[in-house]
N, C-alpha and C positions, 0 to 999 in steps of 0.2 A: 452704365450699364456694366462696366468693364467689356474687354474683346467677347470674353463669353455671350455674355447680354446680348452686345451688338450681332454675333453670329446666330443669334435663336431671333435675333429679332426681322434679320435679314433675309431666312429662311421664311418667316410668316407673310413677311411681304412680297416673295417670292410665288407662293401660297394663293395670296390675295390676286395680285396681279397675272398670274398665269395658269390660274385652279390645277388642275392634277396633269396639266401637260407639262407641271416641274418636274414633273418626276423623268423624264427621259433626258433630261437636261445634266451636263456637264459644268457644274460652275465653278469658277477661281475668287474664292473671299478674299480682298485684302482688306485688313486692318489696319485702319489709313494713319493712324498714332493720335491717341490722347491728348493728355496736356502737352507731350513731350517736353517736361522740366528737367531734364536732362539735355536738352537740346533745342533751346527755346527759339530759335531763329526757326525753326520747323514748326510752331505751335500755331501761326496765325492759318497758314494755309495746311497743315498735315504732311507728314513725312515723308507720303507714299509722292508728293510732289517736291521733294529734295532736289535739287540739281545736281549735277554731276561733271565730275569736270572732264567733258568729254562728248565729240558729236559738234555738228555744225549745223542746227542750232541745237544748244545743249541738249543732252539727253536729262528726261528726270527718272527716279526712280521706277514710275512707274512701267516707262520701257524700259527696263534692263530687268523688270519682273517678269513683263510679255516674254522679252529675249529670253530669257532662262528657263520657261516652262513651256516651251512652244510645242516642242516634243509630248507633252504628256497628254493632251485631249488625246490623242489617236491609240493610246495603252488604257483608256480610262473607262469604267462604266460610270453610268448615272451617279453621282453624288458629288462633294463640292470638296473641294481642296483649299486649305484653309495656310495661310500664311501674314508675316508681319509685315511692316514695310522698310524699317530699317536692319534689315538684314540681305545677305546675298551667299546665297550658296553656289560656288563652282564645281564641277565633280568631271573625273574621266571615267569613260567607262569603255570595254574591246566593243568593235565595231558588231558584234555579233549581239551583246547586252542590251535591255531596254527596261527600262524604271516603269512598272507598269501598277495600275492599281485597279487590283478587281477584285479583292478578295472581301468578303461582309466584314463587318466591324470597322474600324480603324487602323488607318495604315500611314505608318512615318516613317519618314528618311532618317535615317542617322548618322551622324560622322565622327570620325575618331578625335577626340580629344585631349588637352591636359586635364590632369586633376582640379586644377585651379580652376578651366574652364566650367566643368561643370558642378560647381558652387553656386553658378550663377545661372545656371539653363534647367531645363529639363534631363534626365540621364536616365536611360535603358536598361533596367537588368536581365539579360538575353539566355534567353531558355538554350543552357550548353549546347544540347542534344542537337539543336535546331541551324548551328553555324559552327561553322569551322576555323573564323578567323584567316581565310585566305581569300586569294581573286580581289578583283576590281569591286564585286556587285552580289550580294547575299541577301536572297529570303530568309526570314526565319522570324521568330517569334518573341513576343517580349515576355516576363514572367512579371514583373511590376513596373512603375514609372515612379523611380522620385522627382519632387521637384524643389529644386534651388539647394540640393543636400549639403551638408558639408563632407569632407573628407574621412571622418570616421564611417558615417551612415554609408557611402558610395561602398567602403572596403568590406562593412560588416553585411550588407547586402548582396553581398557578389557582381558590383556592379564593375569593378574593375578586370581590365583586360591586361594582358601584357601581351606588348608589339615589338613587332624586330624594326626595322627603321622604315617608316611609314611607305608604301608601295611608291613610289614615282613615277610618273610616264614612262621614262627610260629606265626603269630596274632589270635587273638581267632575269627577272622569273624568279628569283628565290630570295625575293624581299629584301636583297643588302645583306650587311654583317651581322648574325644572329648574337655579337656580341656587345653588339648596342640594343639589346631590348629594353624597351622603356615601360612604364606604366598610361596605361591610355584608360578613359571610359567612351562609351557612347553618348553622344548629346542629339538635342533634338531640334527640328528647324521646321519643315513644311508638313501638316501631315492631311490627310484625306479620311473623308468617313463616306461609306456607301449611303446606297438612298434610304435605304429601310430604316438605318440608323438616325440618319437626318430625319426621317418622318420621326420617329420616338422621342428626338430630343423636340420637333416640335409640339407633336401634343401634349410632352411635359410643359413647356413654357405656355401654351395655349390653357392649362389649366391651373397654371400657377397666379395668371389674370395680371397682376401687372408686378413688376420686379423691385424688390426695395434695396437691393443689394448690388454690388458690383462681384461678377464673375467671373472668373479665369478661361478662355479656352484650352490653356496649357495644364493649370494646375488643377481644377477642379473638372475638366472632363476627362482628363489622360491618367490620372492616379484612380481614378476607378477602374480602371479597367486589367486584362490580365490576370493568372488565379492566383498571385500573389499579395494583390491590392488589399488592404486591408483599412475599415472607413477613419483611422488612429487619423488620418490628416484634415480630417473634417473639422478637429476642434483647433487645431493649429494654424492661428493668423498672424505669425512673424512676421510673413511676407507683404500682409495685406498693405495696401496704401492709403486703406481709408476704411477703419472697422463698422460693418454693421451690423445692426442686433439679427439681421435674420438669417447671415451670411454661414453659419453654423447648421440650424435648421435645413438651409438652401444645398446645401454641399450634401447632406446626408441626404435627400432626398434622390439627389442625383445621382450619387453613388447606390442606391439602391436600384435606380433604372438603369445602371451602366455596367453591374455588376456581371463580370460573365461574358461580357461583350470581351470578343477578340481583340488583341492591341500587336498588329502581324508590321515588321518592321524590315524598311531596306537597307542594309548596310552599304553605305556606300564607304569603300575602302581609301578609295582615293580620292577624295574631296577635301573638300575647307569651305568651313562659316566663317562668314568674316557679317561681325555687330556693328554698327555705324548710329548707334542711336547715342552716343555721349558727344559732349565737348571735345574731349579729349580719342575718342573713337576718331570720330570727323577728322579732328587735325593731323593726325597721324596716317590716318590712312591715305589723306587727300595730299597731307605735305611732306611725309618721311618718304625714305626708303621702303614704304612696305611692298609685301607681296600683291596685294590689291591691287597695289598701282601699277604694277608692274602687269598683270596677270592680264585686267582691262585695259592696260595702257593709255592710265590717267592721263590729262596734261595738264601743264603749269599753268598755261592761257587758254581759256577752252573761250571760243566767240565774244572775243572783248576786243577792246579800243584799247592801245595801250602806248606810252612810250620806250622807242628802241632799247633803251637801258634797261628795261625790265627784265626782255630776253633772256637776258644771262642768267639770272637766280631760276633755279632748277629749284628751290625749295618754298614753292607757291602754288598758292591754288588760286587764280584768277576765276570768276565763273560771271561771264554774262554782266561787266561791267565796262564802265569809261573810265580809265584813268588818265590823268592830265600831266604834260611833259610836266619832271619838275616833285611829284611825289615821291617818297620814300616808302616801300613797300616792306618790313624785314621778314627772316624766312619764317620758314613755321606758318606762317598768318593766309588765312583764307578770306577772300575779299567776294561776295556775292549779291548779284543785282543791286549796283552801288554805282554811287557816279564821285568818285575824290579826287578834289582839286590839286592846282602847283606846289600847294602850303601845306599839305597833309604830309605827315609823317605817319605809318604805322609800325608798334614796336613786334617782334618778336612774338607768336604764338597766337595772335589773337583773330578772331573773325567779328568781319564789320558785314550786316547783312539789310536789304533793303536802303541804303543809307542817301544822303545827298551831303558832302562834306564843302562847303565851297569857300572854306575860310582857313587862314592857317591855323592849327592847332597841333600839337603831337599827341597822338593817342598810344599810351602805356602798352607795354607788354604783358602779353594775358589777358587778354583785354575783349569781354565779351560785349557785341553793341549791336541793337536790332532793333531797326525801328518798325511803328504799327500805326496806318489809317485808322482811326477811329471815328463813329458817328455818333453820338450822342444825344444832342441836340438835330436838327435838319444838317448841320453843318461837318464837312470834312473838315478833321483836325488831326493834330501827329503826336504822340509817344512815342520814345527812344527807351527800352530797356537798355541800361546798361551793369555789369557784373564782372568778378574775376571768372576766368575761365573753368577754375575750377570750384569756386561756389558755389552752395548745395541749395538749391530752389527748392527740395524734398523736406530739407530738414525743418521741423516745427515742434513748438515748442504751445503749453496748455497754459502758462500762466505770463503776464504781464513781465512778472518780478524776473523771469528767466531767458528774458530776451538778448541778454548781454552773448548768450550762447551764439546766439545767429552771427554769422561772420559776413560781411559785405568784403571786400576788396582787402582783406588781412585786415579791417579793424571791426569792431562789435557793434554790433549796429545803435546802441544808445551814445558810442562816440559819434556816429557818422547826423543820427538826429539831432545831437546838439550844434551841432558843426552845420546843419542845414537850416536852424532855429524851427525845428518842429518837433511835438511834444508827445512824448509817449505814453498814448492811453486808447481804451478798445477801438477807439473810434480809428487810428492807424490801421489798421487790420479790416480789409474789405470780409473776412470771411464769417458766416454768421455763428459758425460753431468753435470751436477754441483753437483754432490751427493758426497757431501767430507764426509766420517765417516771410523769408523773401519773396516767396510765389504772392502773398497776402498783405504783403506792406504797401501802405499808399505813400510811395516815396515818388515816381516818377513825373512832372509835368507835361499838360496839356499844353500844346505849341500851336499859332495858326498855319506855320509854315513848318515843311520838311528840316530841313538845314539847321531852322532856329530850333527845335526839340531837340536835334543831337547836339548842338551846344551847350543847352542847357544841363543834358544827360551827363557831356564830359565835363561842364561847368563842377556837376555835381563831382564827378568822380576825381576831378581835382582837389578839389577842396580837400577830401578825405587823404589824397595820398605828402599833401601838403600841410595838413591840419590848421585850412586857414578857413575861416566861413566865409559861407555861400545861402543866403538867404532864400527860400524857397517856399516861406508863410502865403507871399502873396499868390501864390499860382494855387488852381485848382487841379489836386492828382491822385492817378491813376493806381493802383497794384497791377501786376502781372496776371492776373486772374480777371480781374476787369477790363483789361485791354483786349482780350478774348471775348469777353462779353460784349464789347462797344465795336470790336473789328470789321474793320471796311474793304473786304477782298478786292470789291470792286475796285477801287482808288489803289490798292497797293497792284492787282495787277493790271494797273493803266501805266503806274511807275514804272514798271518794268517792260511793257510793249513799247514806250517812249525810248529805253533804251536800244532795247531791241531793234525798233527803226534808226534810230543814229547810228546803228552799227552798220545795218546792212545799207543804209543808204554812204555811208564810210567805206565801205567794199567796192560799190558802185562805183564811186571816184575813183577810188585806188586803181580798177580795173579798167576805166577808159582813159 
């Protein structure tokens, strides 16, 4: 469905459940995270349940979102506030300023960002007359919305503004030294739809019947808005993850429906937008000296049991995990919901999620390791995906002869298959259409225990690193795509609960 389709679907569910009553609701709608191909430890349970390295017990993204938006409903007319689950908006306004969502049409928050950030986000071309560029919070209107534009497009369309030093919390009123002027664009995050516009969208969805393509709530709704909107974008499918035949037609219908609808913008000059939707962003914000880490007071150890020696390492993020004395965790690594034995060493910049490692092993640097419980028949079994942190799980090729361009931990996929005694054939990939990629490659063995599945996947990785054979031909193998089809969330939560209970028990012992 895409996040746009799921938004329409939610509106229909609200009407089915509440009838006309929903016209008086203020709704918070959070897209809880699709396939999460760039941060696969969040794939099985959804990005909105990503654990954060603070709180006792730990907070998840959902709690942070609720805390960030806690003041909004008081200043909001009936309507729907739409947000993603992998971004964090921090802002500061004067005591007398409030963020109010009460205008007809759409109202979006806007944050000053570097031009490079603008290329991967939505960018507002503001109406100059409605906006002075001064003060912490300003209400203005938007001439048009650009979706993931290149720098040239931003400059030509008038989206680029010149700013002095961005006003800091302690700025001396004049925005600092004007000699430090730099270019910025205003990028999107959260947006609000008033009730009558939400109702229009719902009518559109009912008339459509069934959706045959992915719709993007940001690109496909917002690009239709503002007096400068043109239908050109409806034919541009370069940023679409899966190009469906009906997409252009649906976009054109949405454009006709929404054309002329206002796009109001609340410019938060003193704000910061953070995205933690990729492995690199996740590692950076959780372990490096990032601004976000400082602003949220993220902890190196959150609700975990760990040997004293680990306390001295600050560049870590250990979240609801049990580490036994003797294990070594390299700087810049994140361990979440895992049990790590004494003979384990983890290299630098790695991610270990939902795993049980009770054998001696060296996990290399920049390794991504995440275990999933699966139920194919009636029995719970386990599969562990392993990749390089920088491997591109979104990359796809159309032909079997092109799979050499797919990289697994620095080696080409055919090299790896040779080492594992797996034949490269169409059956190797789980996807029905021509989507051949790491996401759909059936390379991960199903095992009867969690620790055995971790051991097998690390053996696969070891064979690639040392160019030594490791036969996988006897195993039933799954792709990441299939792991999510067969996932057993209940069992995964049970494992987390065991860790939680053990940590609570240990705490009680220490107190007594």
